[in-house]
Kinemage of the C-alpha trace (Angstrom):
@kinemage 1
@onewidth
@group {chain A} dominant
@subgroup {mainchain}
@vectorlist {calphas} color= white
{ca met a 1} P 78.924 104.304 60.123
{ca ala a 2} L 78.659 105.253 63.814
{ca arg a 3} L 81.462 107.229 65.407
{ca ile a 4} L 82.901 105.907 68.687
{ca val a 5} L 84.398 108.315 71.217
{ca val a 6} L 86.602 106.808 73.912
{ca leu a 7} L 86.903 108.771 77.152
{ca asn a 8} L 89.446 108.285 79.906
{ca pro a 9} L 87.607 108.710 83.247
{ca thr a 10} L 90.823 109.072 85.244
{ca ser a 11} L 92.855 112.177 85.863
{ca ser a 12} L 94.570 114.079 83.083
{ca pro a 13} L 97.897 112.734 81.821
{ca pro a 14} L 100.978 113.975 83.658
{ca pro a 15} L 103.423 116.268 81.904
{ca pro a 16} L 106.344 114.450 80.285
{ca glu a 17} L 109.355 114.127 82.552
{ca ala a 18} L 112.813 112.773 81.954
{ca leu a 19} L 113.604 109.495 83.682
{ca gly a 20} L 116.479 109.413 86.117
{ca gln a 21} L 119.775 107.876 85.194
{ca arg a 22} L 120.042 104.108 85.419
{ca leu a 23} L 121.781 102.832 88.546
{ca glu a 24} L 124.887 100.735 88.038
{ca ser a 25} L 123.712 98.396 90.805
{ca leu a 26} L 120.850 98.034 93.255
{ca arg a 27} L 123.217 96.713 95.921
{ca gly a 28} L 122.664 98.823 99.035
{ca ala a 29} L 120.201 101.163 97.297
{ca thr a 30} L 117.000 102.459 98.830
{ca val a 31} L 114.224 101.313 96.521
{ca gly a 32} L 110.703 102.696 96.689
{ca phe a 33} L 107.768 100.401 96.033
{ca phe a 34} L 104.843 102.506 94.878
{ca ser a 35} L 101.339 101.039 94.991
{ca asn a 36} L 98.369 102.463 93.141
{ca asn a 37} L 96.243 101.034 95.992
{ca lys a 38} L 94.405 98.499 93.828
{ca pro a 39} L 93.757 94.970 95.085
{ca asn a 40} L 96.902 92.822 95.251
{ca ala a 41} L 99.336 95.603 94.315
{ca asp a 42} L 100.700 95.499 97.861
{ca val a 43} L 101.217 91.728 97.677
{ca leu a 44} L 103.166 92.026 94.425
{ca leu a 45} L 105.326 94.846 95.784
{ca glu a 46} L 106.026 93.179 99.135
{ca arg a 47} L 107.158 89.966 97.433
{ca thr a 48} L 109.300 91.852 94.935
{ca ala a 49} L 110.883 93.899 97.728
{ca ala a 50} L 111.617 90.771 99.780
{ca ala a 51} L 113.272 89.075 96.796
{ca leu a 52} L 115.436 92.121 96.029
{ca gln a 53} L 116.301 92.564 99.691
{ca ala a 54} L 117.471 88.943 99.923
{ca arg a 55} L 119.285 88.994 96.569
{ca val a 56} L 121.057 92.370 96.542
{ca gly a 57} L 120.487 93.933 99.951
{ca ile a 58} L 118.212 96.824 99.073
{ca thr a 59} L 116.445 98.924 101.694
{ca pro a 60} L 112.753 98.987 100.750
{ca arg a 61} L 110.402 101.937 101.296
{ca phe a 62} L 106.703 101.576 100.613
{ca phe a 63} L 104.387 104.251 99.244
{ca thr a 64} L 100.659 104.058 98.490
{ca lys a 65} L 98.523 106.666 96.827
{ca asp a 66} L 95.132 107.354 98.393
{ca ile a 67} L 92.697 106.802 95.516
{ca pro a 68} L 93.508 104.230 92.808
{ca ser a 69} L 91.810 106.118 89.970
{ca leu a 70} L 93.470 109.472 90.690
{ca glu a 71} L 97.050 110.598 90.295
{ca ala a 72} L 99.370 110.625 93.270
{ca gly a 73} L 99.720 113.947 95.061
{ca pro a 74} L 102.835 116.076 94.587
{ca asp a 75} L 103.945 115.673 98.225
{ca leu a 76} L 103.907 111.884 97.981
{ca leu a 77} L 105.812 111.942 94.686
{ca arg a 78} L 108.360 114.401 96.087
{ca thr a 79} L 108.948 112.232 99.180
{ca cys a 80} L 109.388 109.187 96.973
{ca arg a 81} L 111.820 111.010 94.673
{ca glu a 82} L 113.861 112.525 97.501
{ca thr a 83} L 114.229 109.362 99.601
{ca cys a 84} L 114.787 106.631 97.002
{ca his a 85} L 117.483 105.745 94.493
{ca ala a 86} L 114.980 103.804 92.368
{ca val a 87} L 111.246 103.103 92.343
{ca val a 88} L 109.134 100.096 91.368
{ca leu a 89} L 105.549 100.925 90.440
{ca ala a 90} L 102.655 98.440 90.628
{ca ala a 91} L 99.361 98.908 88.899
{ca tyr a 92} L 97.896 95.475 89.544
{ca asp a 93} L 94.400 94.004 89.832
């Protein structure tokens, strides 16, 4: 029987990190919307941000990584972490 080897052509997996604590409410929170820069990810994030802004009064911040197939750079991740209470990630085609 033939052996199949599956390769992941993207970047190496990130080190495991603990998730932040869950917010009690999104009301008044700054929420980051992080796009992987694939087609339609921005549309999904913009609509989600608009709905949350209308429903609970969040302040949206938008982030987009440069190359869809590669991991986001440490500066972009640090800015996202330091300026947002929560983050929504889209990996959409």
